[in-house]
VEXDREN-2710 file (C-alpha; in Angstrom, 1 decimal):
% VEXDREN-2710
k/r/px/py/pz
1/MET/-92.4/-35.7/-104.5
2/ALA/-92.0/-32.1/-103.4
3/HIS/-90.5/-31.4/-99.9
4/LEU/-92.9/-30.1/-97.3
5/TYR/-93.2/-26.3/-97.5
6/GLU/-92.8/-25.3/-93.8
7/SER/-92.4/-26.8/-90.3
8/HIS/-93.0/-25.4/-86.8
9/MET/-91.7/-27.3/-83.7
10/SER/-91.9/-27.1/-79.9
11/LEU/-90.7/-29.5/-77.2
12/ARG/-93.5/-29.8/-74.6
13/VAL/-93.2/-31.2/-71.1
14/GLY/-96.6/-31.2/-69.3
15/GLY/-98.3/-32.5/-66.2
16/GLU/-100.4/-31.7/-63.3
17/MET/-97.5/-31.5/-60.8
18/LEU/-95.1/-29.7/-63.2
19/ILE/-93.1/-26.8/-61.7
20/PRO/-91.5/-25.0/-64.6
21/ASP/-88.4/-23.8/-62.6
22/GLU/-87.6/-27.5/-61.7
23/VAL/-87.8/-28.5/-65.4
24/THR/-85.6/-25.6/-66.4
25/ARG/-83.0/-26.6/-63.8
26/LEU/-83.1/-30.3/-64.9
27/LEU/-82.9/-29.6/-68.6
28/GLY/-80.4/-26.7/-68.3
29/ALA/-82.2/-24.1/-70.4
30/PRO/-85.1/-21.7/-70.1
31/PRO/-88.4/-22.4/-71.8
32/THR/-90.0/-20.2/-74.5
33/THR/-93.2/-20.3/-72.4
34/SER/-94.3/-22.0/-69.2
35/ARG/-97.0/-22.1/-66.6
36/LYS/-98.0/-24.0/-63.5
37/LYS/-101.4/-25.6/-62.9
38/GLY/-103.8/-22.9/-61.8
39/ASP/-102.0/-20.0/-63.5
40/VAL/-104.2/-17.5/-65.3
41/GLN/-103.6/-17.5/-69.0
42/TYR/-104.4/-14.5/-71.2
43/HIS/-105.3/-15.2/-74.9
44/SER/-104.1/-12.4/-77.1
45/LYS/-106.4/-13.2/-80.0
46/ASP/-109.6/-12.7/-78.1
47/GLY/-108.6/-11.3/-74.7
48/ARG/-110.1/-14.3/-72.8
49/GLU/-108.7/-15.5/-69.5
50/THR/-108.5/-19.2/-68.7
51/ILE/-107.0/-21.2/-65.8
52/ALA/-104.2/-23.7/-66.7
53/LYS/-105.4/-27.2/-66.1
54/ILE/-101.9/-28.6/-66.1
55/GLY/-98.3/-27.3/-65.9
56/LEU/-96.4/-26.8/-69.1
57/TRP/-92.8/-26.2/-70.0
58/MET/-92.3/-25.5/-73.7
59/LEU/-89.3/-24.7/-75.9
60/SER/-89.9/-23.6/-79.4
61/VAL/-87.6/-22.9/-82.3
62/GLU/-87.9/-20.8/-85.4
63/HIS/-90.2/-22.0/-88.2
64/ARG/-88.3/-23.6/-91.2
65/THR/-89.0/-23.1/-94.9
66/PRO/-88.7/-25.6/-96.4
67/GLU/-89.4/-28.2/-93.6
68/ASP/-86.4/-29.3/-91.5
69/LEU/-87.5/-31.5/-88.6
70/ASP/-84.1/-33.0/-88.3
71/GLY/-82.5/-29.6/-87.9
72/GLN/-85.2/-28.4/-85.5
73/VAL/-84.9/-31.4/-83.2
74/ALA/-81.1/-31.0/-83.2
75/GLU/-81.5/-27.3/-82.3
76/ILE/-83.8/-28.1/-79.4
77/LEU/-81.9/-31.0/-78.0
78/GLY/-78.6/-29.1/-78.5
79/LYS/-79.8/-26.5/-75.9
80/LEU/-80.7/-29.2/-73.3
81/THR/-79.0/-31.7/-71.1
82/LEU/-77.4/-34.8/-72.6
83/ASP/-78.0/-36.8/-69.4
84/LEU/-80.4/-39.6/-70.3
85/ASP/-81.1/-40.3/-66.6
86/VAL/-82.6/-36.8/-66.3
87/TRP/-84.8/-37.4/-69.4
88/ALA/-85.9/-40.8/-67.9
89/GLN/-86.8/-39.1/-64.7
90/LEU/-88.9/-36.4/-66.5
91/ALA/-90.5/-39.1/-68.8
92/ARG/-91.7/-41.0/-65.7
93/ARG/-93.4/-37.9/-64.2
94/PHE/-94.6/-36.0/-67.2
95/GLU/-95.8/-36.2/-70.8
96/ILE/-93.0/-35.2/-73.2
97/ASP/-93.4/-34.6/-76.9
98/VAL/-92.1/-32.6/-79.8
99/PHE/-95.2/-31.1/-81.4
100/CYS/-94.8/-30.3/-85.1
101/GLY/-97.0/-28.3/-87.4
102/LEU/-96.3/-29.3/-91.1
103/PHE/-97.6/-27.0/-93.8
104/MET/-98.1/-28.0/-97.4
105/ARG/-98.1/-25.8/-100.4
106/GLU/-98.9/-28.5/-103.0
107/SER/-101.2/-31.5/-102.8
108/ASN/-98.3/-34.1/-102.7
109/GLU/-95.4/-33.2/-100.5
110/GLY/-93.3/-35.3/-98.2
111/MET/-90.5/-35.5/-95.7
112/THR/-88.3/-38.0/-93.9
113/LEU/-87.0/-38.2/-90.4
114/SER/-83.5/-39.5/-90.0
115/ALA/-82.6/-42.6/-87.9
116/LYS/-80.3/-40.4/-85.8
117/THR/-83.2/-38.0/-85.0
118/MET/-85.6/-40.9/-84.2
119/LEU/-82.9/-42.5/-81.9
120/ALA/-82.3/-39.2/-80.1
121/LEU/-86.1/-38.7/-79.4
122/GLY/-86.6/-42.3/-78.4
123/ALA/-83.6/-42.3/-76.0
124/ARG/-85.2/-39.4/-74.2
125/GLY/-88.7/-40.8/-74.1
126/ILE/-90.0/-38.0/-76.4
127/GLU/-93.0/-38.7/-78.5
128/LEU/-93.4/-37.1/-82.0
129/GLY/-96.7/-35.4/-82.7
130/LEU/-97.5/-34.1/-86.2
131/ASP/-100.3/-31.8/-87.3
132/ILE/-100.3/-31.7/-91.1
133/TYR/-102.1/-28.8/-92.9
134/ASP/-103.2/-29.3/-96.5
135/PRO/-102.8/-26.5/-99.0
136/THR/-106.5/-26.1/-99.7
137/PRO/-107.7/-22.6/-99.0
138/LEU/-110.1/-22.4/-96.1
139/GLU/-113.0/-21.1/-98.2
140/ARG/-112.7/-24.2/-100.4
141/ARG/-112.6/-26.6/-97.4
142/ALA/-115.9/-25.2/-96.0
143/ARG/-117.9/-26.4/-99.0
END
């Protein structure tokens, strides 16, 4: 089995009442991007404006080729508080996940997530979300 080609990862904290500055203070590091409910968002691809339906605090790390979810989780959590009481407080109030995009180059690739990484995520109440993209070119998928 070949190793997954590439991984993208962001930690997301979201909720209706989320105030990004409060999450920054609690976690101890600034986000890559953030917004409050009601903020105007500009979409660079098409120039549209939308109004944020929920607040969001998001910390992203560099993409990894080949995939390295363990390393990306360690990098994100290494920037943030170790205080599990803070994480429990946030998990009671907001949705928290690490959102991962996994990109395949071949038809059969795989990966593992270490027990240490799973324990670190679970101890903080962080869910793991995976979007897995197959290597089939878009024009072949449309058939």
